[in-house]
N, C-alpha and C positions, 0 to 999 in steps of 0.2 A: 482418506487418512489411513495410515497404518496398512499400506498396500500389501505388506508381506506377513501380516499377522496370521493369515490363513495357512501359511507355511510354518511359521515359528511355533504356533500352539501345538500341533500334533507332534512336532519334533521334541518339544519340551516334555510332552507326556511319555515319550518313549526313551529319552536319554537320561543318564544320571550325571551329566556334566552341564554346566550353565549354558543357557542359550541366549544369544543377543539378537535383537531384531532392529532393522533399519528400514526406512522408507516412508517419507512424508509423516514423520512424527515430530512436530515442531512446537506443540502446545504442551507445556509442563503438566497441566491438569490431565490431559489425555494420556501422556506418558505414565503418570502415576497410576491412572486407571488400568492401563495395560499390565503394569506390575501387580497391582492389587488383584486383578482377575486371574493371575497366574499364567498369563499367555507367554511371558518371557521373563528372564532373570535380569537382563540388562537392556537398556535403550541406547542405541547408537544414533548419532545425528551427524549430518554432513552439511547440507545446504542451510539448515537452520543456524548453524554456527558461522557460516559464511555471512549471513545477513546480520547476525549479532553474536560476536565471539564471547560476549559476556552473559549469554543466556543462562548457563548453569548458575552463575553467581547471583544474577537477578532473581532467579527462581528460588534459590536457597534462602535468599534474604527476604522473600515474600513480596517481591516487586515485579511480578509477572506482567503487570500492565505496562512496564517500561521496556519490555522486550520488543525489539524491532523485528516484526514478523516476516518470515520468508513467504513469498507469494507463489512459489513453485513454478517460476517462469523458465527455469533452466538456462537463463542468460549468463549465469556464472560460467557454465561450460562453453556457451557460444562465444562469449567475450574472450575466454582463454584460447580457444581454438583459432579465432580470427586475428587476435592481436598479440598473443603470447604473454599476456599478463592477466591476472585474476581480476574479477570485477563482480559487481552486484547491482541489480536495478534499484534496490531499496536502501543500500548503504554506500554512499559516495566515497567512503574512506577505504573500502575493501580493495586490496591490491595496491593502494596508494598511501598506506599508513606513513611511509617515510616522507611523503610530500604534503599530506594533508593532516596536520596535527589535530588532536582533540580540541574542541572549543575551550578556550581559557580566557579569563578576564583580561581585557585590554587596558592600557594606561590612558588612552584617549577615546572614551566612548563617543559614539556618533548617534545622531538621530536618523533612524532608518524607516522609510515608508515602503510598504510592500502592497502592490496592487494585485489582488487575486488570492482567494482562499482555498485553492486546490492543493494537491500534493506539493507542487513546487513552491508555492507561496508559504505553506505551513513549514516545510523543511527549512526554507530561508529564514522564517521568523524564529523558530526555536533555536536555530544555530546562532543567529545574531544575538538573540536574547542570552544564550549561554555565554557569549563573549562579553556581556555587560552593556550592550548597546540598548538604547531606548527604541522600541519597535512599535510601529502602528501598522496594523494589517487591515486593509479595506477589502470588503467582499460585497458585491452588489446584491446577492441573494440573502435569504434569511438564515442561512446556515453554512458552515464550512464543509469542505469535502470535495468540491468540484465534481468531476465526472464520477468519482467513486461513490457519490451519494446514490447512484442507481443500484449499488450492491445491496442496499437495505432491503430491497424487494426481490432479490435474485439469489436463491440458495446455492446456485452453481458457483457463484463468485464469492464464497465464504472467506477465502484467503484474502482477497482484495478488501473485503469488508473489515477483516481484522486490521489491515494496514490503515484504513481510514480511521478506525476507532483508536488505533495507536497514536496517530497524529492529533486527534481531538484531545486525547488524554495529555499529551505533551504540551499542547497549547494551554490547556486548563492549569497545568502545573507551572507554567511560565509566567513572566511578567508582561507578556505581549498584550498590547491594547487592541482588541478586536472591535471593528466597527462594521456591523452587518447592515444590510439594506442601504448600502452606500456605494453608488457607482462613481468611482473616483475619476475625475477629469483633471485637466491641467490646473484649473483654478483651485480645486480642492487639495491637490497635492502641493501646489505652491504655497498655499496658506499655512501649511505645516512647517515650511522652511526646513526641509530635510537636508541632511548632508549626503544621503544616499537614497536612491529609489530603485527598487526591484520591480520589474514588470513581469508578472506571472499570471497573465490574464487568460491563459489557456489557448486552445486551438479550435479550429472549425473543421468538420469532416469534408473531404474532397468529394464532391457530387459529380458523377460522370454525366456527360451530355446525352442522356437517353431520352427519347421522346416519351412524354408523360411523367417524367421523374418529378415534376413539380405538382402532381396531382394531390388532392386533399387526402387520398388514402395511401400515400407513399410516405414511409418513415425511414429514418436512419435507425441503426440498432439502439442509439441513445434515446431518441424520441419515442421509439417503440416501447421501451421500458417505462417511459413517463405516461404512456397512453394505453396501457394494457387493457383497461376496462372498456375502451371504445374501439378496439381493433376488430371486433367481430369474431366469427368462428372459422373462417376460411382465410388462411394467411399463406402468402408465398414469400419465401426468403431467397433473395438473390445473392449468391456467394456462399460457397461451402468451406471456407477456411475456418479458423478457430472462432472468430467473432460470429460468423454465420451459424455455425453449429451450436455454440453456446446460446445464442439468441433463440434458435429453434427449440432447443431443449427447454429453456426457461418459459417460452410462450406455450409450449405443449403442456 
């Protein structure tokens, strides 16, 4: 966080003009601390406002928990360069505001069943609820969050953990009926007589056909996080991309 503070602070100490700093400062509390510590005079934000253009307003009104957090993925730039329009991984309206209006009450509310309590399921649930639909969210485990639950024990992924907590807060503030420990099947869904069903049951990792890959001591990055205490002291990570590097840092 605050990747440019080491540059801004000495400049502010030497200059008699205001100094503004930018660079992964997306948390209002952190921004206020930067100002209070005298490291800069102004805070500039870019990606944080792509994720939530209303960030300053929500912070000013004391509702920082409602700020849709930037996860620092840089896909706002990737999407723009590849498709020539703006986009955001955590805000589906970014760059499409003219086509996707803000959720507003509908005249004909429907009964909506959502299967899966990960990011996709929670986004669908809070959006449908904001439109006035009756929403039931089924989750087979004992908590919401999907794959992002692994961030609770991984300090490297603190930005993704903020995203998970944002969604949990929005669910708590909504009228969504959450049913945990319920693995929805056709009969359970049909019993609700829904008008609409969202299937957001997640994905499975692609396992390469490597000899020995099915061994008891072989884990995916996801299951490795779930079994940290039983991995032993000598670990090999196969794959040096972002996932492999972050997993290695976390386990180390």
